[in-house]
C-alpha positions as CSV (number, residue, x, y, z in Angstrom):
1,X,0.2,-0.3,-0.1
2,X,1.5,3.7,-1.0
3,X,0.1,7.0,-0.1
4,X,-1.5,8.7,-3.0
5,X,0.0,12.1,-3.7
6,X,-3.6,13.4,-3.5
7,X,-3.6,12.1,0.0
8,X,0.1,14.4,0.8
9,X,-1.7,17.3,-0.9
10,X,-4.7,17.1,1.2
11,X,-5.1,19.8,4.1
12,X,-6.9,17.6,5.9
13,X,-6.4,17.0,9.7
14,X,-5.5,13.3,10.5
15,X,-8.0,11.8,12.3
16,X,-8.1,8.7,13.5
17,X,-11.2,6.3,13.1
18,X,-13.7,6.0,15.8
19,X,-15.9,3.5,16.5
20,X,-15.9,-0.2,14.8
21,X,-18.4,1.1,11.5
22,X,-15.1,3.9,11.2
23,X,-13.0,1.4,11.2
24,X,-14.7,-0.9,8.8
25,X,-15.4,1.3,6.0
26,X,-11.7,2.9,6.5
27,X,-10.3,-1.0,5.9
28,X,-12.0,-1.0,3.0
29,X,-11.1,2.5,1.6
30,X,-8.0,1.8,2.0
31,X,-7.9,-1.6,0.9
32,X,-10.2,-0.7,-2.6
33,X,-7.9,2.8,-3.4
34,X,-4.7,0.5,-2.7
35,X,-3.7,3.8,0.6
36,X,-3.2,3.4,3.9
37,X,-3.7,4.9,7.1
38,X,-7.0,7.0,6.1
39,X,-8.6,9.2,8.4
40,X,-11.8,9.7,9.5
41,X,-12.3,13.0,7.7
42,X,-10.4,11.9,4.2
43,X,-12.6,12.7,1.1
44,X,-13.4,9.4,-1.2
45,X,-13.4,11.9,-4.4
46,X,-10.4,13.8,-3.2
47,X,-7.9,10.3,-2.7
48,X,-8.9,9.6,-6.4
49,X,-12.0,7.7,-5.3
50,X,-14.3,7.0,-9.0
51,X,-17.4,5.2,-9.7
52,X,-15.9,1.4,-10.4
53,X,-14.1,1.9,-7.1
54,X,-17.5,3.0,-5.4
55,X,-19.0,-0.3,-6.6
56,X,-16.2,-2.2,-5.4
57,X,-16.6,-0.5,-1.9
58,X,-20.2,-0.5,-1.6
59,X,-20.1,-4.3,-2.2
60,X,-17.4,-4.9,0.0
61,X,-19.3,-3.0,2.7
62,X,-23.0,-4.6,2.1
63,X,-21.1,-8.2,2.3
64,X,-19.3,-7.0,5.7
65,X,-22.5,-5.8,7.1
66,X,-25.1,-7.5,5.3
67,X,-26.8,-4.5,4.3
68,X,-27.6,-3.2,0.4
69,X,-26.5,0.4,0.6
70,X,-27.1,2.1,-2.6
71,X,-24.2,2.9,-4.3
72,X,-25.0,6.8,-4.8
73,X,-24.4,7.2,-0.9
74,X,-20.6,7.2,-1.0
75,X,-21.0,10.7,-3.3
76,X,-23.7,11.7,-0.9
77,X,-21.6,11.0,2.0
78,X,-17.8,11.2,0.5
79,X,-15.9,10.8,4.2
80,X,-15.0,7.9,6.3
81,X,-16.9,9.9,9.5
82,X,-20.1,10.8,7.1
83,X,-20.6,7.7,5.5
84,X,-20.0,5.6,8.6
85,X,-22.6,8.0,10.2
86,X,-25.3,7.3,7.1
87,X,-24.5,3.7,7.8
88,X,-25.1,3.6,11.4
89,X,-28.4,5.4,11.0
90,X,-29.2,2.6,8.8
91,X,-28.2,0.2,11.2
92,X,-30.7,2.2,13.5
93,X,-33.6,1.9,11.4
94,X,-33.3,-1.5,10.8
95,X,-33.6,-2.2,14.2
96,X,-36.3,-0.4,15.3
């Protein structure tokens, strides 16, 4: 895994993933995007994320969490923190 030049240029301060969902999302993003040590505030698009990566990430997250998240949500919530919050809210909805 390498650091993406986009990662080095970003002015986003590093914030470690917080909680189980953020850790799962960060791990999947790192693997699919071939990056390491992504933080909660890192932005999918700024990291070079594109539609094919979004398809892979969504499929992996759906499999890992046994969910059916729509592909568009990664673009609607492009940070690890935002996407994870969306997932957590969806899980809460499913439990109610």
